[in-house]
C-alpha positions in Angstrom: -134.4 -56.3 -53.1 -131.6 -54.3 -54.1 -128.6 -56.2 -53.4 -127.4 -56.0 -49.9 -124.2 -53.5 -49.9 -121.3 -54.7 -47.5 -118.2 -52.8 -46.5 -115.4 -55.0 -45.1 -113.3 -52.9 -42.8 -109.1 -53.4 -43.0 -108.0 -54.8 -40.7 -105.6 -52.4 -38.0 -101.9 -52.5 -38.5 -100.0 -54.6 -36.5 -97.4 -52.4 -34.5 -94.4 -53.7 -33.6 -93.4 -53.0 -30.0 -89.6 -52.7 -31.3 -90.9 -49.6 -33.6 -92.3 -48.1 -30.6 -89.1 -48.0 -28.5 -86.9 -44.9 -29.0 -83.5 -45.2 -30.3 -80.8 -45.1 -27.9 -77.8 -42.6 -27.8 -74.7 -44.1 -28.7 -72.2 -44.2 -25.6 -68.8 -44.5 -27.5 -66.8 -41.6 -27.6 -65.3 -40.0 -30.6 -61.8 -40.6 -31.3 -59.9 -37.3 -31.8 -59.1 -37.2 -35.5 -55.6 -36.5 -36.9 -56.1 -33.2 -38.1 -57.3 -32.0 -34.4 -53.8 -32.7 -32.6 -52.7 -29.5 -31.3 -49.0 -28.6 -32.6 -46.2 -28.1 -30.6 -46.4 -24.0 -30.2 -49.4 -24.1 -29.4 -48.8 -26.6 -26.6 -45.2 -24.4 -26.2 -47.2 -21.2 -25.0 -49.8 -23.2 -22.9 -47.0 -24.6 -20.8 -45.4 -21.3 -20.7 -48.2 -19.4 -19.4 -48.5 -22.5 -16.9 -45.2 -22.1 -15.9 -45.5 -18.5 -15.1 -48.6 -18.7 -12.8 -46.5 -21.5 -11.1 -43.8 -19.1 -10.4 -45.9 -16.4 -8.8 -47.2 -19.3 -7.0 -43.9 -20.0 -5.8 -43.0 -16.1 -4.5 -46.5 -16.2 -2.9 -45.5 -19.6 -1.0 -41.7 -19.5 -0.7 -41.0 -22.5 -2.3 -39.1 -23.7 -5.7 -41.5 -24.8 -7.7 -40.6 -27.6 -10.5 -42.5 -28.4 -13.5 -41.0 -31.6 -14.0 -37.7 -30.5 -15.2 -35.6 -33.6 -14.3 -34.1 -31.6 -11.4 -35.4 -32.9 -8.3 -34.3 -33.4 -4.7 -35.7 -33.3 -1.4 -35.1 -30.0 -1.5 -37.5 -29.6 -4.6 -39.8 -31.6 -2.7 -42.8 -29.1 -1.7 -42.4 -27.6 -5.5 -43.0 -31.4 -7.5 -46.0 -31.8 -4.8 -47.6 -28.2 -5.7 -46.5 -28.7 -9.4 -48.0 -32.1 -9.5 -51.2 -31.0 -7.5 -51.6 -27.9 -10.3 -51.3 -30.1 -13.0 -53.2 -32.9 -12.2 -56.3 -31.1 -10.6 -57.2 -29.3 -13.9 -56.7 -32.0 -15.8 -58.9 -34.0 -14.3 -61.5 -31.1 -12.9 -61.6 -28.8 -16.1 -61.9 -31.1 -18.6 -58.2 -31.6 -19.6 -57.4 -27.7 -19.9 -54.9 -25.6 -17.4 -55.3 -22.4 -17.3 -52.8 -22.2 -20.1 -54.5 -24.4 -21.8 -57.5 -23.1 -21.8 -56.1 -19.8 -22.7 -54.6 -21.6 -25.8 -58.2 -23.6 -26.8 -56.7 -27.4 -26.5 -57.1 -30.0 -23.5 -55.7 -32.9 -22.7 -57.3 -36.3 -23.1 -57.2 -40.1 -23.2 -56.1 -41.6 -26.6 -59.9 -43.4 -26.1 -61.2 -39.8 -26.1 -62.3 -39.9 -22.2 -61.2 -37.6 -20.0 -58.1 -37.9 -17.8 -58.4 -40.3 -14.1 -55.4 -39.1 -11.4 -53.7 -42.4 -12.1 -53.1 -41.3 -15.7 -52.4 -37.6 -14.7 -50.0 -38.6 -12.3 -48.0 -40.7 -14.8 -48.4 -38.2 -17.7 -46.5 -35.3 -15.1 -44.2 -37.8 -14.1 -43.5 -37.9 -17.9 -42.3 -34.4 -18.0 -39.3 -35.9 -16.2 -38.5 -38.7 -18.6 -39.4 -35.8 -21.5 -36.8 -33.1 -20.7 -33.7 -35.2 -18.8 -32.2 -35.7 -22.5 -32.5 -32.2 -24.4 -35.8 -31.8 -23.8 -36.3 -34.6 -26.9 -39.0 -36.0 -25.2 -40.8 -32.4 -25.8 -39.2 -31.7 -29.2 -40.6 -35.1 -30.8 -44.2 -33.2 -30.6 -43.1 -31.5 -33.5 -42.9 -34.7 -36.0 -45.0 -37.4 -33.7 -48.1 -38.6 -35.9 -50.1 -37.9 -32.9 -48.2 -34.8 -31.7 -47.3 -37.4 -28.4 -44.7 -35.9 -26.0 -42.7 -38.8 -24.2 -44.7 -38.2 -21.3 -48.0 -38.4 -23.5 -47.1 -42.1 -24.7 -46.5 -43.2 -21.3 -49.6 -41.5 -19.8 -51.6 -42.4 -23.2 -52.5 -39.4 -23.7 -53.2 -36.8 -26.6 -53.8 -33.0 -26.6 -56.3 -31.6 -28.9 -57.5 -28.4 -29.9 -61.1 -27.3 -28.8 -63.6 -25.6 -30.5 -62.7 -22.2 -28.5 -60.1 -19.6 -30.6 -56.7 -19.2 -28.8 -56.0 -16.3 -27.3 -51.9 -16.2 -28.4 -51.8 -12.3 -28.4 -52.6 -12.4 -24.4 -50.3 -15.4 -23.9 -47.5 -14.0 -25.3 -48.3 -10.9 -23.0 -48.5 -13.0 -20.2 -44.7 -14.9 -21.3 -42.9 -11.6 -22.1 -44.2 -9.0 -20.3 -42.5 -10.3 -16.9 -39.5 -10.7 -18.5 -39.1 -7.6 -20.4 -40.2 -5.9 -16.6 -37.0 -8.0 -14.9 -34.6 -7.1 -17.6 -35.4 -3.9 -17.5 -35.4 -3.6 -13.7 -31.8 -5.0 -13.8 -30.2 -2.6 -16.7 -31.6 0.0 -14.3 -29.3 -1.0 -10.9 -26.8 -2.0 -12.5 -26.7 1.6 -14.7 -27.2 3.8 -11.7 -24.5 1.5 -9.6 -22.0 2.5 -12.9 -23.4 6.1 -12.8 -22.9 6.1 -8.7 -19.2 4.5 -9.4 -18.2 7.2 -11.6 -19.5 10.0 -10.0 -17.7 8.7 -6.4 -15.5 5.6 -7.4 -15.0 5.4 -3.5 -18.1 5.5 -2.6 -18.7 1.8 -3.6 -15.5 0.4 -2.2 -16.7 2.0 1.2 -20.2 0.6 0.8 -18.4 -3.2 0.4 -16.3 -2.2 3.7 -19.3 -1.7 5.9 -20.6 -5.0 4.7 -17.3 -6.7 5.0 -15.0 -4.8 7.4 -11.5 -5.8 7.9 -10.3 -7.1 10.8 -7.6 -5.6 12.8 -4.5 -6.7 14.5 -6.1 -6.8 17.9 -9.0 -9.0 16.2 -6.3 -11.6 14.4 -4.5 -12.0 17.7 -7.8 -12.8 19.2 -8.3 -15.3 16.5 -4.9 -16.9 17.3 -5.6 -17.7 21.0 -9.1 -18.5 19.7 -8.0 -21.1 17.3 -5.2 -22.5 19.7 -8.4 -22.7 22.0 -10.4 -24.8 19.3 -7.4 -27.4 18.7 -6.4 -28.2 22.1 -10.5 -28.3 22.4 -10.9 -31.2 19.7 -7.9 -32.6 21.3 -9.3 -33.1 24.3 -12.2 -34.7 23.1 -10.2 -37.4 21.6 -8.8 -37.6 25.1 -5.2 -36.2 24.3 -3.1 -34.2 26.7 -3.5 -30.3 25.5 -1.1 -28.4 23.8 1.2 -26.2 25.8 2.0 -22.5 23.8 6.1 -22.5 23.0 7.4 -19.0 22.6 10.1 -20.3 19.8 7.2 -22.4 17.7 5.6 -18.7 18.1 8.2 -16.8 16.9 8.5 -19.4 13.5 5.1 -19.2 13.3 5.4 -15.3 13.0 8.0 -16.1 10.3 6.5 -18.9 7.9 3.5 -15.4 8.3 6.0 -13.4 6.8 7.0 -15.4 3.8 3.9 -16.2 3.2 2.3 -12.6 2.9 5.6 -11.3 1.0 4.5 -14.1 -1.4 1.0 -13.8 -1.3 0.0 -17.4 -1.9 0.7 -20.7 -0.6 3.7 -22.4 -1.2 2.5 -25.7 -0.6 4.8 -26.3 2.6 8.0 -26.1 1.1 9.2 -23.1 2.9 8.4 -25.1 5.9 10.2 -28.4 4.3 13.5 -26.3 3.8 13.7 -24.9 7.5 13.3 -28.0 9.0 16.3 -29.4 6.7 18.4 -26.1 7.2 20.8 -26.6 10.6 20.8 -22.6 11.5 16.7 -22.8 11.5 16.6 -25.7 13.2 18.9 -24.8 16.2 17.1 -21.5 16.0 13.6 -22.5 16.3 13.4 -26.1 16.8 16.3 -26.8 19.7 15.0 -29.9 21.8 11.7 -30.5 19.5 11.4 -33.8 17.3 8.6 -34.5 15.4 7.3 -31.4 13.3 3.7 -30.1 11.8 2.7 -27.2 10.3 -0.7 -25.9 8.7 -2.0 -22.8 6.9 -5.4 -20.9 5.8 -6.0 -18.0 4.1 -8.3 -15.5 5.9 -11.0 -13.4 4.8 -12.1 -10.6 7.2 -15.1 -13.0 8.3 -13.2 -16.0 8.8 -14.2 -17.3 12.3 -12.4 -19.4 14.8 -14.7 -22.5 13.5 -13.6 -21.7 9.9 -9.9 -22.8 10.9 -10.3 -25.0 13.6 -13.1 -26.9 11.2 -10.1 -27.1 8.2 -7.3 -28.7 10.4 -9.5 -31.1 12.3 -12.1 -32.2 9.4 -10.6 -35.5 9.6 -9.8 -37.6 12.9 -6.5 -39.2 10.9 -4.7 -35.9 11.4 -1.7 -34.5 14.0 -3.9 -33.0 16.4 -5.2 -36.5 16.9 -1.4 -37.9 17.8 -0.5 -37.4 21.5 3.4 -37.4 20.5 3.0 -33.3 19.5 2.9 -31.7 23.0 4.1 -28.4 22.3 2.6 -26.0 19.4 1.7 -22.1 18.9 -1.1 -20.4 16.3 -0.1 -16.7 14.7 -2.2 -14.8 12.3 -1.2 -11.6 10.1 -2.2 -10.7 6.9 -3.8 -12.6 4.6 -2.6 -15.9 6.7 -3.4 -18.1 9.8 -0.3 -20.6 10.5 -0.2 -23.5 12.9 3.0 -25.3 14.0 3.2 -28.2 16.6 6.0 -30.5 18.0 7.3 -33.3 20.5 9.5 -32.3 23.1 12.2 -34.5 23.4 14.2 -32.8 25.6 12.9 -30.9 29.0 
């Protein structure tokens, strides 16, 4: 008999369940390398483009846009909000890229490589004010900082890195400088045209200015005198003080003071008034029967109103127009000045 041939089958290989599990993807976001940080000038161009965009937006909305320059206040509040919304929106919703950043192929991310959230964006925008407050040193330090971080980056723990796209530097320069060049040309053209018009007819410019700010006539000055006197009496009435009575001798003195001031062409700091009150002849001519005296002056321009003069003379409650001892007075305007004189009547 032939020997029986037996074949022993090899046992099937045991497959580990672990080897059948597909490899997991890493969830760690890579930290940016030092060679990938965006430098100062690239960021400066991106920021300038954003500034131009916000300037156009400000013209459309009629508000003053503030890009974190530190000149904040209630008047700039709408602009601050618009600027903050612009930057924070693009940092969060467009992978850390404003329109200027996208043009220059850079983006803002957190130091750990993750995108910005709203809190980080707001802190970074507020940091713009800090970066600009000391001669813009917070921006300039980007030049020498190891991670190219400004003060606002350090506050928010962010970095600015390059993307794989190619920066469009020429387009950025055109967006920045073309409006400046056009604005300069327009201003120079307007100035040159005005100069040529003046050379051709020097009187035309003066005539145009006189139409804008017409000079007052003597009749208007007379009306102004009366209106201011009424305004002063209205002020006294508001304080429960009897009204002043106009006195012709005091009016004559007010006219004398006007002539002196107009001749000098400037205030004399009350010197003439003090000299007159100390002069027996002048006292007898103008102030006989009067005791306590007070006088004020104001420089006129073609647009001076009653409220302008009365407001200056009565701006403080601690002044002669709240003193009931004064009973008589007068206001006169002439040339470049308006004068008042008030006095206490000592004899009846």
